N, C-alpha and C positions, 0 to 999 in steps of 0.2 A: 408597294415597291421596296420599302425599307425592310419589311418582313421577309421578302424573297432574298434580298441581299444578305440578311443575317442568316437565313437558312443555308444559303450557298456557302457562306464562310464556315458555318458549323459542320456541314458535310465535308468540306475540304479538309478540315482538321480531323473529323471522326473516322472517315473511311480508311486511311492508313492504319489507325489504331485498331479498328475492327478487323482488318485483314490480318494483323499480327496476332490478335486474340484467336482468330479462327485457326491459324497455323499452330499456335501454342496448344490449343485444344485437340487438334488432329494428332499431334505427336503424343500428347499425354494419353489420349484415348487408346491409341495403338499400343503404347507401352503397357497400359493397364490391361489390355486384352491379352498380351503375352504373359503377364504375371498371372492372370486368372487361369490361363491354359496350363502354365507350369504347375501352379498349385493344384489344379484338378488332376493332372497326371500323377503328381506325387501323392495326393490323398487317395486316389484309386489304387495305387500300388500298395499303400499301407493297409487300406481297408480290405483288399483282396489277398494280402499276404503273398504278393508276388516275389519270388526269390530267383536266384541265378540258376537253379536246377529245374525250374518249371518252364513249360513251353509258353506260358502266358507272359505278356509284357505290357507295361504301361508306357507308351511312347509319346513324347512331344516331338513333332517333326516340323521344322521350319524350312521354307524354300524361298530363295531370292528371286527365282524366275517364275512369274505367273504368266499365264497364256497371253502373249503379245503385249504385255504392259509392264511398266516398271513398278516395283513395290515388293511385297512379300505375301506369302500365304503360310498358314500354319494349321496343324490339327493335332488332336489328342486321340489316340486310338488304343483300343483294347481288343484282344483276340475274340472275346465273346460279348463285347459291348453293344448296347442298343444303339443303332445308327440314328444320329440326330438329323432332323429335317434339313435337307439341302446339302448334306455331307456325304462323302463316299461311304461305302459299306464298312462297318466296324469302327467308324469315326464318331466319337461321342461329342466332340466340339470342333468346329472348324471356323476359319476366318480367312478372308482375302482382302488385302489392303493395298491402297495406292497412295501416291503423294508423299510417302515417307520412305527414305532409304533405310535399309537395315544392313548391318554387318556384324560378324562375329569373329572370334579368335581362332578361326581356321580358314583355309583357302577354299573349302568346299562350297558349292552352291546350295547344298542341303546340310542342315544340322539336325541330327537325331539324338535326343536325350532319352535314355531308358532309366526309369525309376524302379527301385527295389522296395521290399517289404518294410524296411526301416526308414524309408523316405530318402535314402541316399541314391546318388547316381551310380549306375552299374559300373561305368569305367573310371569312377573316382577322379574326374577332372573338373576343373572350374570352367564354366561357360560364361563368356562375357559377350553380351549382345547390346548393340547400340542402335538407336533410332535418331535420324536427323531429317528435318523437313527438306524436301527437294527444292531446288531453285533458290529463292531468297530465304536464307536462314538468318535470324537475328535474335540475339538474347539467349539466355541459358535454358529457357523452357522449350526450345526447338531442337535441342540436342540432349538426348536422354541415354542413360546407361543402366543396364540391368545385369546383375551378376548372379549366377546360379552356382553355389558352392558345391563341392563334392558331397556334403551332407544333405544336399537337396534344398537347402534354405535359399530363398530368393531375396535379394537385396536390390533396391532401386535407389538411384540418386534423386534428390528433389532439389528444386531451385533454391530452397532455403539451406540445405545442408551441403550439397556437393555439386554446384553448378558446373556445366561444361560449356565453354565458348563454342561457337559454330565452327571455328577453324581448329579447335583442339582435337587431337587424336584420342579416340575413345578406346580402341583396341591396340594394345602394344604389340 
């Protein structure tokens, strides 16, 4: 009986912490997925020598509206790219994610970034993309910010260097 009581007390303490860890990891995993997609699009543009005068493009496309669910979807596409399994034609990497809100520094429901042969963004703008866990957000690991500079370099915040509170605005 004492063992069961101790187990009940331990579970009462551990379950909320475990839920927080799961939410932390969900946001981190989705932020890492976006960084990988941006780096893939940039690397393919450099590797293929895509420039403003060619018909080929290396695109990173993000969408806030996925079929009937909250969340975001994204893909990396190339005009002659080999289609990845489970992705639309011409898409070399795709992802569909839920449970995490995404926003960026434009009012559009879709964000398209086109990379060029020197690794820079075609329109030379800075893209700020933010992830936050839906529902109960607590701590700095559940609100992440990714900045893609005009040079194409991707920078992420980390809990150790640039934490964001759940109620802090990420996109100005």
